[in-house]
C-alpha positions in Angstrom: 24.6 3.8 5.9 24.8 7.5 6.5 26.2 8.5 9.9 29.2 10.2 11.4 31.7 8.0 13.1 31.6 8.8 16.8 32.9 7.1 19.9 30.7 6.3 22.9 32.5 8.9 25.1 32.1 11.6 22.4 28.4 10.8 22.2 28.0 11.0 26.0 29.9 14.3 26.1 28.1 16.2 23.4 24.6 17.5 23.0 22.8 15.4 20.4 19.7 17.0 18.9 19.0 14.7 16.0 20.2 11.4 14.6 19.1 10.0 11.2 20.2 6.7 9.8 19.4 5.4 6.3 20.7 2.0 5.1 19.9 0.2 1.9 21.8 -3.0 1.6 21.5 -6.7 0.6 23.3 -8.0 3.7 22.0 -9.1 7.1 22.4 -5.9 9.1 22.0 -7.2 12.6 21.2 -3.6 13.6 24.5 -2.0 12.8 23.3 1.2 14.3 23.2 -0.5 17.7 27.0 -0.1 17.8 26.1 3.3 19.2 25.6 2.7 22.9 23.8 5.9 23.5 23.8 6.9 27.2 20.2 6.8 28.5 20.7 10.4 29.7 21.0 11.6 26.1 17.7 13.3 25.0 17.1 13.2 21.3 14.5 15.6 19.9 14.5 13.5 16.7 15.8 9.9 16.3 14.9 8.6 12.8 16.2 5.6 10.9 15.3 3.3 8.1 17.0 -0.1 7.5 15.8 -1.8 4.3 17.3 -5.0 2.9 16.8 -8.4 1.4 17.8 -11.5 3.4 17.9 -15.0 2.0 18.0 -16.5 5.5 14.4 -17.8 5.9 15.1 -18.8 9.5 15.3 -15.2 10.8 13.0 -15.0 13.8 11.0 -11.8 13.3 9.4 -12.1 16.7 12.9 -12.0 18.2 13.8 -9.0 16.1 10.6 -7.3 17.3 11.5 -8.2 20.9 14.7 -6.3 20.6 12.7 -3.1 20.1 10.5 -3.8 23.2 13.1 -3.1 25.9 12.4 -0.4 28.4 14.7 1.9 26.5 12.8 1.5 23.2 9.4 1.6 24.9 10.2 4.9 26.6 8.1 7.8 25.3 11.3 9.6 24.2 11.9 6.9 21.6 9.9 6.6 18.4 7.7 3.6 17.5 9.4 1.1 15.3 8.1 -0.9 12.4 9.7 -4.4 12.1 8.5 -5.7 8.7 9.1 -8.6 6.3 7.3 -10.2 3.4 7.4 -13.6 1.7 10.1 -12.3 -0.7 12.5 -11.9 2.2 12.3 -8.1 1.9 12.8 -6.6 5.4 12.3 -3.1 6.7 13.1 -1.7 10.2 11.9 1.9 10.4 11.2 4.5 13.0 7.8 6.3 12.8 6.9 8.5 11.2 8.8 7.2 8.2 9.8 10.0 5.8 12.3 7.9 3.8 11.2 6.3 0.5 9.9 2.7 0.5 9.0 0.9 -2.7 6.4 -1.6 -1.5 4.7 -3.0 1.6 2.4 -6.0 2.0 0.1 -5.7 5.0 -2.8 -7.4 6.6 -6.2 -5.7 6.2 -6.3 -5.8 10.1 -4.2 -2.8 11.3 -3.7 -4.5 14.7 -1.5 -7.0 12.9 0.8 -4.3 11.4 4.2 -4.9 13.0 4.8 -2.0 15.4 6.7 -2.4 18.6 4.3 0.0 20.4 1.5 2.4 19.6 -1.3 2.2 17.0 -1.6 3.4 13.4 -4.5 5.6 14.3 -2.0 7.9 16.0 -1.3 11.2 14.2 2.4 10.6 14.6 2.6 7.1 13.0 2.6 7.4 9.2 4.6 6.9 6.0 5.4 9.9 3.8 6.8 8.1 0.7 5.5 4.6 -0.2 5.1 3.6 -3.8 3.0 0.4 -3.7 0.8 -1.3 -1.1 -0.7 -4.8 -1.2 -3.3 -5.6 1.4 -4.1 -9.2 2.3 -7.6 -9.9 3.4 -8.0 -13.6 3.5 -11.3 -15.5 3.7 -12.9 -12.7 1.6 -13.0 -10.2 4.3 -15.0 -7.2 3.0 -13.5 -3.7 3.0 -14.9 -1.0 5.2 -14.8 2.8 4.5 -13.1 3.5 7.8 -10.2 1.3 6.7 -9.8 3.3 3.5 -9.8 6.5 5.6 -7.0 4.9 7.7 -5.0 4.2 4.5 -5.2 7.9 3.6 -4.1 8.9 7.1 -1.2 6.4 7.3 0.1 6.6 3.7 0.3 10.3 2.9 2.2 10.3 -0.4 0.8 9.6 -3.9 0.6 5.8 -4.1 1.4 4.4 -7.5 -0.2 1.0 -7.1 -2.9 -0.3 -4.7 -3.7 -4.0 -4.5 -6.1 -6.1 -2.4 -6.4 -9.8 -2.2 -10.2 -9.4 -2.1 -11.7 -6.2 -3.5 -15.3 -6.5 -2.3 -17.0 -4.0 0.1 -19.4 -4.5 2.9 -23.0 -3.7 1.6 -21.8 -2.8 -1.9 -25.3 -1.9 -3.2 -25.9 0.6 -0.4 -22.4 2.1 -0.7 -22.9 2.4 -4.5 -26.2 4.3 -4.1 -24.7 6.5 -1.4 -21.7 7.5 -3.6 -23.6 7.9 -6.9 -26.2 10.1 -5.2 -23.8 12.3 -3.2 -23.8 15.9 -4.3 -20.5 16.6 -2.5 -18.0 13.9 -1.6 -14.5 14.0 -0.3 -12.6 11.1 -1.9 -11.3 8.5 0.6 -8.2 7.8 -1.5 -7.1 10.9 -3.3 -3.5 9.7 -3.5 -4.1 6.5 -5.4 -3.1 6.6 -9.1 -3.4 2.9 -10.2 -5.5 0.0 -9.2 -3.8 -3.3 -9.9 -5.0 -6.9 -9.8 -2.9 -10.1 -10.1 -3.7 -13.7 -10.8 -4.7 -14.4 -7.2 -6.5 -11.2 -6.5 -9.5 -11.2 -8.8 -12.0 -12.1 -6.1 -14.7 -9.6 -5.4 -14.1 -7.4 -8.4 -17.3 -7.0 -10.3 -18.7 -4.1 -12.3 -20.3 -2.3 -9.4 -17.3 -2.8 -7.1 -14.9 -1.4 -9.7 -17.1 1.7 -10.0 -17.1 2.1 -6.2 -13.3 2.0 -6.3 -13.2 4.6 -9.1 -15.6 6.9 -7.1 -13.6 6.6 -3.9 -10.2 7.0 -5.6 -11.0 9.9 -7.8 -7.5 10.4 -9.1 -7.1 6.9 -10.5 -6.2 7.1 -14.1 -5.2 3.5 -14.9 -6.1 0.0 -13.8 -4.7 -3.4 -14.4 -6.8 -6.4 -15.2 -4.4 -9.2 -16.3 -5.3 -11.4 -13.4 -8.3 -13.4 -14.6 -9.1 -15.3 -17.7 -10.6 -13.4 -20.6 -14.1 -14.7 -20.0 -14.1 -13.1 -16.5 -12.8 -9.8 -18.0 -15.5 -10.0 -20.6 -18.1 -10.4 -17.9 -16.6 -7.5 -16.0 -16.8 -5.3 -19.1 -20.4 -6.3 -19.8 -21.4 -5.4 -16.2 -19.6 -2.0 -16.5 -21.2 -1.3 -19.9 -24.7 -1.8 -18.4 -24.0 0.5 -15.5 -22.5 3.2 -17.6 -25.4 3.0 -20.1 -28.2 3.3 -17.6 -26.6 6.1 -15.5 -25.2 9.1 -17.3 -23.7 10.4 -14.0 -20.9 7.8 -14.5 -19.7 9.5 -17.7 -17.1 11.6 -15.9 -15.5 8.3 -14.7 -15.4 6.8 -18.2 -13.7 9.9 -19.6 -11.0 10.3 -17.0 -9.5 6.8 -17.3 -6.4 7.1 -19.5 -5.2 3.5 -19.7 -6.6 0.0 -19.1 -4.2 -2.9 -19.1 -5.8 -6.1 -20.2 -3.0 -8.6 -20.2 0.7 -8.9 -19.6 2.7 -8.6 -22.8 4.2 -12.1 -22.2 0.7 -13.6 -22.1 0.4 -16.1 -24.9 -3.3 -16.7 -24.3 -5.0 -17.4 -27.7 -8.6 -17.2 -26.3 -10.9 -16.1 -29.1 -12.6 -13.6 -26.7 -9.5 -11.5 -26.4 -10.4 -9.0 -29.3 -13.9 -8.7 -27.9 -12.5 -7.8 -24.5 -10.3 -5.0 -26.0 -13.3 -3.7 -28.1 -15.6 -3.7 -25.1 -13.3 -1.8 -22.8 -12.5 0.7 -25.6 -16.2 1.4 -25.8 -16.6 1.9 -22.1 -13.5 4.1 -21.7 -13.4 6.1 -25.0 -10.4 8.2 -24.1 -8.3 5.4 -22.6 -5.5 3.4 -24.3 -6.5 -0.3 -24.1 -3.3 -2.3 -24.2 -1.0 -5.0 -22.8 2.2 -4.2 -20.9 
């Protein structure tokens, strides 16, 4: 934890312009920075903090933790909004907004109203992340993805994102969206910061050939995508759908040549399915400049 040891009286007597706290630890923090009993008269031009840790205590009441940041002091306009976050791996983050510190991974609902802020909304120009490596969005019950949500992602997550994952990849009105994108003469990508699309065993739903092309059109800087989540028969079907679309429309050629790597399986996958060589050959044909491999 990076801070200068200071007594309460010293804090009250001096003029504090900025305070920044970064903490990366495996212990239960219990908000160590609250040892500073800052006098309410102190006016901070910038008060920024990030507390990031793993906690094996599954009984931590996240609602109670959020409540601690909903006092009158925290809800005052002089104090920043606070994200109080946890996931199912007991990874916890408490961060002021905007968050300029580095975060490895976040798992969030597709509904921004459920993102755990103590106040404010993520459509604010002052609530965003500058350095997040990986994002996994949970859209249960096959909730389709809307373009305005992707635009919100670009607004909130402003760094280059290494990995983007969705539980359900399907769009609302995919055929209409596909035709709109493929016929556009000029298009500003919704997701220019995305580098990799990644699926996992539970996240294959909604990813067909047309949907994958829509993603590659919207995220024009994607150079790799991961497909180890489904069985080889599903991958083969996806490849066949892609092959048809790329064959009938030459405008898609720029997509096929910019992909640098397609990951078919995890290296520890011992699947002896006889379709596996056919899957590799098919994707090599579709993406002629890409490395088709396992990792």
